[in-house]
N, CA, C and O atoms as a CHARMM CRD file, in Angstrom:
* protein
*
  300
    1    1 UNK  N    106.63800  73.36500  67.74800 PROA 1      0.00000
    2    1 UNK  CA   105.92900  73.64600  66.52200 PROA 1      0.00000
    3    1 UNK  C    105.76500  75.15900  66.38400 PROA 1      0.00000
    4    1 UNK  O    105.27200  75.80100  67.31200 PROA 1      0.00000
    5    2 UNK  N    106.17000  75.75700  65.23600 PROA 2      0.00000
    6    2 UNK  CA   106.05200  77.19900  65.06800 PROA 2      0.00000
    7    2 UNK  C    104.59100  77.63500  65.03400 PROA 2      0.00000
    8    2 UNK  O    103.71800  76.91700  64.54700 PROA 2      0.00000
    9    3 UNK  N    104.35300  78.81600  65.55900 PROA 3      0.00000
   10    3 UNK  CA   103.00700  79.38900  65.54600 PROA 3      0.00000
   11    3 UNK  C    102.77300  80.07300  64.21700 PROA 3      0.00000
   12    3 UNK  O    103.62000  80.85000  63.77500 PROA 3      0.00000
   13    4 UNK  N    101.64100  79.80800  63.55800 PROA 4      0.00000
   14    4 UNK  CA   101.39200  80.49900  62.28300 PROA 4      0.00000
   15    4 UNK  C    101.25300  82.00300  62.51400 PROA 4      0.00000
   16    4 UNK  O    100.64400  82.44500  63.48900 PROA 4      0.00000
   17    5 UNK  N    101.82500  82.76800  61.60600 PROA 5      0.00000
   18    5 UNK  CA   101.76900  84.22700  61.74500 PROA 5      0.00000
   19    5 UNK  C    100.38200  84.72300  61.35700 PROA 5      0.00000
   20    5 UNK  O     99.74500  84.18700  60.45000 PROA 5      0.00000
   21    6 UNK  N     99.93400  85.74300  62.05200 PROA 6      0.00000
   22    6 UNK  CA    98.66200  86.37600  61.74700 PROA 6      0.00000
   23    6 UNK  C     98.77100  87.03000  60.36800 PROA 6      0.00000
   24    6 UNK  O     99.63200  87.88700  60.16900 PROA 6      0.00000
   25    7 UNK  N     97.91900  86.64700  59.41100 PROA 7      0.00000
   26    7 UNK  CA    98.02800  87.23200  58.06500 PROA 7      0.00000
   27    7 UNK  C     97.72800  88.72400  58.02500 PROA 7      0.00000
   28    7 UNK  O     98.04000  89.39400  57.04000 PROA 7      0.00000
   29    8 UNK  N     97.12200  89.25200  59.09300 PROA 8      0.00000
   30    8 UNK  CA    96.83800  90.68300  59.14200 PROA 8      0.00000
   31    8 UNK  C     98.02600  91.46700  59.67600 PROA 8      0.00000
   32    8 UNK  O     97.99200  92.69600  59.72300 PROA 8      0.00000
   33    9 UNK  N     99.08300  90.75400  60.08100 PROA 9      0.00000
   34    9 UNK  CA   100.28800  91.40800  60.60600 PROA 9      0.00000
   35    9 UNK  C    101.52100  90.88700  59.89300 PROA 9      0.00000
   36    9 UNK  O    101.52500  89.80700  59.30300 PROA 9      0.00000
   37   10 UNK  N    102.56200  91.69300  59.97100 PROA 10     0.00000
   38   10 UNK  CA   103.86900  91.29600  59.46300 PROA 10     0.00000
   39   10 UNK  C    104.91800  91.89700  60.37400 PROA 10     0.00000
   40   10 UNK  O    104.62400  92.76400  61.19700 PROA 10     0.00000
   41   11 UNK  N    106.13000  91.43300  60.22000 PROA 11     0.00000
   42   11 UNK  CA   107.23000  91.94900  61.02100 PROA 11     0.00000
   43   11 UNK  C    108.22600  92.64500  60.11800 PROA 11     0.00000
   44   11 UNK  O    108.64900  92.09600  59.10000 PROA 11     0.00000
   45   12 UNK  N    108.60100  93.86600  60.49800 PROA 12     0.00000
   46   12 UNK  CA   109.67100  94.59600  59.82300 PROA 12     0.00000
   47   12 UNK  C    110.74500  94.88300  60.86500 PROA 12     0.00000
   48   12 UNK  O    110.50100  94.74400  62.06400 PROA 12     0.00000
   49   13 UNK  N    111.91300  95.27400  60.42100 PROA 13     0.00000
   50   13 UNK  CA   113.01500  95.57000  61.32600 PROA 13     0.00000
   51   13 UNK  C    113.30400  97.06000  61.25300 PROA 13     0.00000
   52   13 UNK  O    113.72900  97.57400  60.21800 PROA 13     0.00000
   53   14 UNK  N    113.06700  97.75000  62.37100 PROA 14     0.00000
   54   14 UNK  CA   113.25800  99.19700  62.44300 PROA 14     0.00000
   55   14 UNK  C    114.52000  99.46500  63.24300 PROA 14     0.00000
   56   14 UNK  O    114.59600  99.15300  64.43100 PROA 14     0.00000
   57   15 UNK  N    115.51400 100.05000  62.57500 PROA 15     0.00000
   58   15 UNK  CA   116.81100 100.31100  63.20300 PROA 15     0.00000
   59   15 UNK  C    117.32900  99.05100  63.89900 PROA 15     0.00000
   60   15 UNK  O    117.91600  99.11800  64.97800 PROA 15     0.00000
   61   16 UNK  N    117.09800  97.90100  63.25700 PROA 16     0.00000
   62   16 UNK  CA   117.60700  96.62700  63.75000 PROA 16     0.00000
   63   16 UNK  C    116.69000  95.87500  64.70100 PROA 16     0.00000
   64   16 UNK  O    116.95700  94.71700  65.02300 PROA 16     0.00000
   65   17 UNK  N    115.60800  96.51200  65.16100 PROA 17     0.00000
   66   17 UNK  CA   114.69100  95.87300  66.10500 PROA 17     0.00000
   67   17 UNK  C    113.45700  95.33800  65.39200 PROA 17     0.00000
   68   17 UNK  O    112.87600  96.01700  64.54600 PROA 17     0.00000
   69   18 UNK  N    113.06400  94.12200  65.73600 PROA 18     0.00000
   70   18 UNK  CA   111.86500  93.51000  65.19500 PROA 18     0.00000
   71   18 UNK  C    110.63300  94.29000  65.65200 PROA 18     0.00000
   72   18 UNK  O    110.45200  94.54100  66.84400 PROA 18     0.00000
   73   19 UNK  N    109.78700  94.67200  64.68600 PROA 19     0.00000
   74   19 UNK  CA   108.61100  95.48800  64.98700 PROA 19     0.00000
   75   19 UNK  C    107.40000  94.93200  64.24400 PROA 19     0.00000
   76   19 UNK  O    107.40900  94.88200  63.01400 PROA 19     0.00000
   77   20 UNK  N    106.34600  94.50800  64.97200 PROA 20     0.00000
   78   20 UNK  CA   105.13900  94.04300  64.28400 PROA 20     0.00000
   79   20 UNK  C    104.32500  95.22800  63.77400 PROA 20     0.00000
   80   20 UNK  O    104.15400  96.22400  64.47700 PROA 20     0.00000
   81   21 UNK  N    103.83000  95.11200  62.55700 PROA 21     0.00000
   82   21 UNK  CA   102.98100  96.14500  61.95700 PROA 21     0.00000
   83   21 UNK  C    101.85200  95.45700  61.20200 PROA 21     0.00000
   84   21 UNK  O    101.91400  94.25700  60.93700 PROA 21     0.00000
   85   22 UNK  N    100.83400  96.21400  60.86300 PROA 22     0.00000
   86   22 UNK  CA    99.73000  95.68500  60.06600 PROA 22     0.00000
   87   22 UNK  C    100.22600  95.32800  58.67000 PROA 22     0.00000
   88   22 UNK  O    101.13200  95.96900  58.13600 PROA 22     0.00000
   89   23 UNK  N     99.62500  94.30600  58.09400 PROA 23     0.00000
   90   23 UNK  CA    99.92900  93.97100  56.70200 PROA 23     0.00000
   91   23 UNK  C     99.59500  95.18000  55.84000 PROA 23     0.00000
   92   23 UNK  O     98.62500  95.88600  56.11300 PROA 23     0.00000
   93   24 UNK  N    100.37600  95.41900  54.82300 PROA 24     0.00000
   94   24 UNK  CA   100.18500  96.53600  53.89400 PROA 24     0.00000
   95   24 UNK  C    100.39800  97.88900  54.56300 PROA 24     0.00000
   96   24 UNK  O     99.87000  98.89700  54.09300 PROA 24     0.00000
   97   25 UNK  N    101.16000  97.92500  55.64800 PROA 25     0.00000
   98   25 UNK  CA   101.46400  99.17000  56.35200 PROA 25     0.00000
   99   25 UNK  C    102.36100 100.04000  55.46800 PROA 25     0.00000
  100   25 UNK  O    103.28100  99.54200  54.81900 PROA 25     0.00000
  101   26 UNK  N    102.08000 101.33500  55.45400 PROA 26     0.00000
  102   26 UNK  CA   102.92500 102.27300  54.71500 PROA 26     0.00000
  103   26 UNK  C    103.96800 102.86100  55.66000 PROA 26     0.00000
  104   26 UNK  O    103.90900 102.65000  56.87100 PROA 26     0.00000
  105   27 UNK  N    104.90900 103.59000  55.10500 PROA 27     0.00000
  106   27 UNK  CA   105.89000 104.28300  55.93500 PROA 27     0.00000
  107   27 UNK  C    105.16400 105.24500  56.86700 PROA 27     0.00000
  108   27 UNK  O    105.51800 105.34100  58.04200 PROA 27     0.00000
  109   28 UNK  N    104.16000 105.95700  56.37400 PROA 28     0.00000
  110   28 UNK  CA   103.38000 106.86500  57.22100 PROA 28     0.00000
  111   28 UNK  C    102.75900 106.10500  58.38500 PROA 28     0.00000
  112   28 UNK  O    102.81500 106.56700  59.52500 PROA 28     0.00000
  113   29 UNK  N    102.16800 104.94700  58.11300 PROA 29     0.00000
  114   29 UNK  CA   101.55800 104.13500  59.15900 PROA 29     0.00000
  115   29 UNK  C    102.56800 103.69100  60.19000 PROA 29     0.00000
  116   29 UNK  O    102.28700 103.71500  61.38800 PROA 29     0.00000
  117   30 UNK  N    103.74500 103.28500  59.73800 PROA 30     0.00000
  118   30 UNK  CA   104.80100 102.86900  60.65600 PROA 30     0.00000
  119   30 UNK  C    105.21500 104.02600  61.55100 PROA 30     0.00000
  120   30 UNK  O    105.36600 103.85000  62.76000 PROA 30     0.00000
  121   31 UNK  N    105.39900 105.20100  60.97400 PROA 31     0.00000
  122   31 UNK  CA   105.78900 106.36100  61.77300 PROA 31     0.00000
  123   31 UNK  C    104.73300 106.68600  62.81800 PROA 31     0.00000
  124   31 UNK  O    105.07400 107.06200  63.93900 PROA 31     0.00000
  125   32 UNK  N    103.46600 106.55000  62.47400 PROA 32     0.00000
  126   32 UNK  CA   102.38300 106.78700  63.44000 PROA 32     0.00000
  127   32 UNK  C    102.46600 105.77400  64.58100 PROA 32     0.00000
  128   32 UNK  O    102.36200 106.14400  65.75100 PROA 32     0.00000
  129   33 UNK  N    102.65300 104.49200  64.24000 PROA 33     0.00000
  130   33 UNK  CA   102.76100 103.43400  65.25500 PROA 33     0.00000
  131   33 UNK  C    103.91300 103.72200  66.21200 PROA 33     0.00000
  132   33 UNK  O    103.81300 103.46100  67.41100 PROA 33     0.00000
  133   34 UNK  N    105.00100 104.25800  65.67800 PROA 34     0.00000
  134   34 UNK  CA   106.19200 104.53000  66.48700 PROA 34     0.00000
  135   34 UNK  C    106.12400 105.87700  67.21000 PROA 34     0.00000
  136   34 UNK  O    107.05100 106.23500  67.93700 PROA 34     0.00000
  137   35 UNK  N    105.04200 106.61800  67.01800 PROA 35     0.00000
  138   35 UNK  CA   104.91600 107.92200  67.66900 PROA 35     0.00000
  139   35 UNK  C    105.75200 109.00100  67.00600 PROA 35     0.00000
  140   35 UNK  O    106.08400 110.01000  67.62800 PROA 35     0.00000
  141   36 UNK  N    106.09200 108.78700  65.74200 PROA 36     0.00000
  142   36 UNK  CA   106.93000 109.74400  65.02600 PROA 36     0.00000
  143   36 UNK  C    106.16800 110.49100  63.93500 PROA 36     0.00000
  144   36 UNK  O    106.76600 111.24100  63.16300 PROA 36     0.00000
  145   37 UNK  N    104.86100 110.29300  63.86600 PROA 37     0.00000
  146   37 UNK  CA   104.06300 110.97400  62.85300 PROA 37     0.00000
  147   37 UNK  C    104.20800 112.48100  62.97900 PROA 37     0.00000
  148   37 UNK  O    104.08700 113.03300  64.07200 PROA 37     0.00000
  149   38 UNK  N    104.46400 113.14000  61.86600 PROA 38     0.00000
  150   38 UNK  CA   104.59000 114.59100  61.86700 PROA 38     0.00000
  151   38 UNK  C    105.96500 115.10800  62.27200 PROA 38     0.00000
  152   38 UNK  O    106.22800 116.30700  62.17700 PROA 38     0.00000
  153   39 UNK  N    106.84700 114.21100  62.72200 PROA 39     0.00000
  154   39 UNK  CA   108.20500 114.65100  63.09400 PROA 39     0.00000
  155   39 UNK  C    109.09900 114.66100  61.86400 PROA 39     0.00000
  156   39 UNK  O    108.84200 113.98100  60.87100 PROA 39     0.00000
  157   40 UNK  N    110.15100 115.45300  61.96400 PROA 40     0.00000
  158   40 UNK  CA   111.11100 115.54000  60.86000 PROA 40     0.00000
  159   40 UNK  C    112.07800 114.37100  60.96500 PROA 40     0.00000
  160   40 UNK  O    112.99100 114.36400  61.79000 PROA 40     0.00000
  161   41 UNK  N    111.85200 113.37900  60.10400 PROA 41     0.00000
  162   41 UNK  CA   112.70600 112.19300  60.09300 PROA 41     0.00000
  163   41 UNK  C    113.09100 111.87100  58.65200 PROA 41     0.00000
  164   41 UNK  O    112.42300 112.28100  57.70300 PROA 41     0.00000
  165   42 UNK  N    114.17000 111.13600  58.51800 PROA 42     0.00000
  166   42 UNK  CA   114.57600 110.58100  57.23500 PROA 42     0.00000
  167   42 UNK  C    114.38300 109.07800  57.33100 PROA 42     0.00000
  168   42 UNK  O    114.69700 108.46800  58.35300 PROA 42     0.00000
  169   43 UNK  N    113.85900 108.47700  56.25000 PROA 43     0.00000
  170   43 UNK  CA   113.54900 107.05700  56.26700 PROA 43     0.00000
  171   43 UNK  C    114.17500 106.37700  55.05500 PROA 43     0.00000
  172   43 UNK  O    114.12000 106.89000  53.93800 PROA 43     0.00000
  173   44 UNK  N    114.76900 105.21500  55.29800 PROA 44     0.00000
  174   44 UNK  CA   115.25500 104.35900  54.22100 PROA 44     0.00000
  175   44 UNK  C    114.63000 102.98200  54.41600 PROA 44     0.00000
  176   44 UNK  O    114.56000 102.47800  55.53700 PROA 44     0.00000
  177   45 UNK  N    114.18100 102.38200  53.33000 PROA 45     0.00000
  178   45 UNK  CA   113.64100 101.02700  53.35700 PROA 45     0.00000
  179   45 UNK  C    114.55100 100.16200  52.49600 PROA 45     0.00000
  180   45 UNK  O    114.72500 100.41000  51.30300 PROA 45     0.00000
  181   46 UNK  N    115.12200  99.15200  53.11900 PROA 46     0.00000
  182   46 UNK  CA   116.07000  98.27100  52.42800 PROA 46     0.00000
  183   46 UNK  C    117.17800  99.06700  51.73600 PROA 46     0.00000
  184   46 UNK  O    117.56100  98.78600  50.60000 PROA 46     0.00000
  185   47 UNK  N    117.67500 100.06400  52.45700 PROA 47     0.00000
  186   47 UNK  CA   118.79000 100.91900  52.03900 PROA 47     0.00000
  187   47 UNK  C    118.44600 101.93500  50.95900 PROA 47     0.00000
  188   47 UNK  O    119.33100 102.64000  50.47300 PROA 47     0.00000
  189   48 UNK  N    117.17100 102.02200  50.57600 PROA 48     0.00000
  190   48 UNK  CA   116.72900 103.02800  49.60800 PROA 48     0.00000
  191   48 UNK  C    116.03300 104.15200  50.36400 PROA 48     0.00000
  192   48 UNK  O    115.04800 103.92000  51.06500 PROA 48     0.00000
  193   49 UNK  N    116.54800 105.37200  50.22000 PROA 49     0.00000
  194   49 UNK  CA   115.94300 106.52300  50.89100 PROA 49     0.00000
  195   49 UNK  C    114.56200 106.77600  50.28900 PROA 49     0.00000
  196   49 UNK  O    114.38300 106.73800  49.07200 PROA 49     0.00000
  197   50 UNK  N    113.59700 107.03100  51.16000 PROA 50     0.00000
  198   50 UNK  CA   112.21900 107.30600  50.73400 PROA 50     0.00000
  199   50 UNK  C    111.96200 108.80300  50.88800 PROA 50     0.00000
  200   50 UNK  O    112.13800 109.36400  51.96900 PROA 50     0.00000
  201   51 UNK  N    111.54900 109.43500  49.81100 PROA 51     0.00000
  202   51 UNK  CA   111.20800 110.85900  49.86900 PROA 51     0.00000
  203   51 UNK  C    109.98500 111.04700  50.76100 PROA 51     0.00000
  204   51 UNK  O    109.05900 110.23600  50.72800 PROA 51     0.00000
  205   52 UNK  N    109.98000 112.10700  51.55200 PROA 52     0.00000
  206   52 UNK  CA   108.85700 112.37700  52.45600 PROA 52     0.00000
  207   52 UNK  C    107.52300 112.37900  51.70100 PROA 52     0.00000
  208   52 UNK  O    106.50900 111.92300  52.23000 PROA 52     0.00000
  209   53 UNK  N    107.52400 112.88200  50.48700 PROA 53     0.00000
  210   53 UNK  CA   106.29100 112.93600  49.68600 PROA 53     0.00000
  211   53 UNK  C    105.77200 111.54800  49.31700 PROA 53     0.00000
  212   53 UNK  O    104.63100 111.41500  48.87400 PROA 53     0.00000
  213   54 UNK  N    106.60000 110.50700  49.49400 PROA 54     0.00000
  214   54 UNK  CA   106.21400 109.13200  49.13800 PROA 54     0.00000
  215   54 UNK  C    105.85700 108.27900  50.35600 PROA 54     0.00000
  216   54 UNK  O    105.46700 107.12200  50.19300 PROA 54     0.00000
  217   55 UNK  N    105.98000 108.81900  51.57700 PROA 55     0.00000
  218   55 UNK  CA   105.73700 108.02300  52.78500 PROA 55     0.00000
  219   55 UNK  C    104.37800 107.33500  52.76800 PROA 55     0.00000
  220   55 UNK  O    104.27300 106.19000  53.20700 PROA 55     0.00000
  221   56 UNK  N    103.35500 107.98700  52.28400 PROA 56     0.00000
  222   56 UNK  CA   102.01400 107.41000  52.27000 PROA 56     0.00000
  223   56 UNK  C    101.78700 106.39500  51.16500 PROA 56     0.00000
  224   56 UNK  O    100.76000 105.71700  51.14500 PROA 56     0.00000
  225   57 UNK  N    102.74500 106.28500  50.23900 PROA 57     0.00000
  226   57 UNK  CA   102.59900 105.39000  49.09700 PROA 57     0.00000
  227   57 UNK  C    103.49300 104.15900  49.17600 PROA 57     0.00000
  228   57 UNK  O    103.20600 103.14400  48.54000 PROA 57     0.00000
  229   58 UNK  N    104.56700 104.23500  49.94400 PROA 58     0.00000
  230   58 UNK  CA   105.50500 103.11600  50.03800 PROA 58     0.00000
  231   58 UNK  C    104.97800 102.11900  51.06500 PROA 58     0.00000
  232   58 UNK  O    104.88000 102.42500  52.25400 PROA 58     0.00000
  233   59 UNK  N    104.64200 100.92600  50.58900 PROA 59     0.00000
  234   59 UNK  CA   104.10000  99.87200  51.43400 PROA 59     0.00000
  235   59 UNK  C    105.22100  98.94400  51.87700 PROA 59     0.00000
  236   59 UNK  O    106.05400  98.52400  51.07400 PROA 59     0.00000
  237   60 UNK  N    105.22800  98.63500  53.15700 PROA 60     0.00000
  238   60 UNK  CA   106.25500  97.75800  53.71100 PROA 60     0.00000
  239   60 UNK  C    105.87200  96.30100  53.50700 PROA 60     0.00000
  240   60 UNK  O    104.69100  95.95300  53.48000 PROA 60     0.00000
  241   61 UNK  N    106.88900  95.45200  53.36300 PROA 61     0.00000
  242   61 UNK  CA   106.69000  94.01100  53.19200 PROA 61     0.00000
  243   61 UNK  C    107.34900  93.27400  54.35600 PROA 61     0.00000
  244   61 UNK  O    108.19400  93.82500  55.06100 PROA 61     0.00000
  245   62 UNK  N    106.95200  92.04000  54.53900 PROA 62     0.00000
  246   62 UNK  CA   107.51700  91.18700  55.58800 PROA 62     0.00000
  247   62 UNK  C    109.04200  91.23200  55.53100 PROA 62     0.00000
  248   62 UNK  O    109.64300  91.07700  54.46800 PROA 62     0.00000
  249   63 UNK  N    109.65000  91.44500  56.68700 PROA 63     0.00000
  250   63 UNK  CA   111.10600  91.43300  56.87500 PROA 63     0.00000
  251   63 UNK  C    111.83700  92.61500  56.24100 PROA 63     0.00000
  252   63 UNK  O    113.06500  92.59700  56.15600 PROA 63     0.00000
  253   64 UNK  N    111.11100  93.64300  55.79300 PROA 64     0.00000
  254   64 UNK  CA   111.79100  94.84000  55.29500 PROA 64     0.00000
  255   64 UNK  C    112.64900  95.42400  56.41100 PROA 64     0.00000
  256   64 UNK  O    112.31700  95.31000  57.59100 PROA 64     0.00000
  257   65 UNK  N    113.75200  96.04600  56.02200 PROA 65     0.00000
  258   65 UNK  CA   114.64400  96.70700  56.96600 PROA 65     0.00000
  259   65 UNK  C    114.47500  98.20900  56.79700 PROA 65     0.00000
  260   65 UNK  O    114.75600  98.77100  55.73800 PROA 65     0.00000
  261   66 UNK  N    114.01100  98.84300  57.86400 PROA 66     0.00000
  262   66 UNK  CA   113.71700 100.27800  57.84300 PROA 66     0.00000
  263   66 UNK  C    114.67700 100.98700  58.77100 PROA 66     0.00000
  264   66 UNK  O    114.84700 100.59400  59.92500 PROA 66     0.00000
  265   67 UNK  N    115.29800 102.02500  58.26800 PROA 67     0.00000
  266   67 UNK  CA   116.18200 102.86600  59.08600 PROA 67     0.00000
  267   67 UNK  C    115.52200 104.23200  59.20800 PROA 67     0.00000
  268   67 UNK  O    115.12700 104.82900  58.20700 PROA 67     0.00000
  269   68 UNK  N    115.40400 104.72200  60.43300 PROA 68     0.00000
  270   68 UNK  CA   114.79200 106.02400  60.67800 PROA 68     0.00000
  271   68 UNK  C    115.78600 106.89200  61.42500 PROA 68     0.00000
  272   68 UNK  O    116.32300 106.49400  62.45900 PROA 68     0.00000
  273   69 UNK  N    116.02400 108.07000  60.89600 PROA 69     0.00000
  274   69 UNK  CA   116.90600 109.04400  61.53300 PROA 69     0.00000
  275   69 UNK  C    116.10400 110.28600  61.85100 PROA 69     0.00000
  276   69 UNK  O    115.42400 110.83200  60.98100 PROA 69     0.00000
  277   70 UNK  N    116.17900 110.74000  63.10200 PROA 70     0.00000
  278   70 UNK  CA   115.49500 111.96700  63.50300 PROA 70     0.00000
  279   70 UNK  C    116.41800 113.15900  63.29600 PROA 70     0.00000
  280   70 UNK  O    117.61200 113.09800  63.58900 PROA 70     0.00000
  281   71 UNK  N    115.84500 114.23800  62.78900 PROA 71     0.00000
  282   71 UNK  CA   116.59700 115.47700  62.66100 PROA 71     0.00000
  283   71 UNK  C    116.76100 116.09200  64.04100 PROA 71     0.00000
  284   71 UNK  O    115.80200 116.19000  64.80700 PROA 71     0.00000
  285   72 UNK  N    117.97800 116.50400  64.35000 PROA 72     0.00000
  286   72 UNK  CA   118.26800 117.10800  65.64600 PROA 72     0.00000
  287   72 UNK  C    118.82100 118.49800  65.39500 PROA 72     0.00000
  288   72 UNK  O    119.82400 118.66800  64.70200 PROA 72     0.00000
  289   73 UNK  N    118.15500 119.49000  65.96700 PROA 73     0.00000
  290   73 UNK  CA   118.62500 120.86900  65.80800 PROA 73     0.00000
  291   73 UNK  C    119.75200 121.15100  66.77400 PROA 73     0.00000
  292   73 UNK  O    119.84100 120.54500  67.84100 PROA 73     0.00000
  293   74 UNK  N    120.57800 122.04300  66.40300 PROA 74     0.00000
  294   74 UNK  CA   121.68800 122.40700  67.28400 PROA 74     0.00000
  295   74 UNK  C    122.06100 123.86400  67.06200 PROA 74     0.00000
  296   74 UNK  O    121.51600 124.55200  66.19900 PROA 74     0.00000
  297   75 UNK  N    122.96600 124.28400  67.83600 PROA 75     0.00000
  298   75 UNK  CA   123.35300 125.67800  67.64100 PROA 75     0.00000
  299   75 UNK  C    124.52800 126.06100  68.47200 PROA 75     0.00000
  300   75 UNK  O    124.97400 127.20700  68.41800 PROA 75     0.00000
């Protein structure tokens, strides 16, 4: 028998991995959970690139697919 999901949590897929997050979590919240808050990253949700200025406004939904790319300096 399947276990009912906690309504205060949802699951999103980050770079292909299942990741539990709070319901109504924003991109900013997800980055904080992943330890990436304040880092230079690019984020796409369901293949749509999210502008950094919108991270705090874009709310994730159950089963959203999030891709995160970290900027790497070189020289």
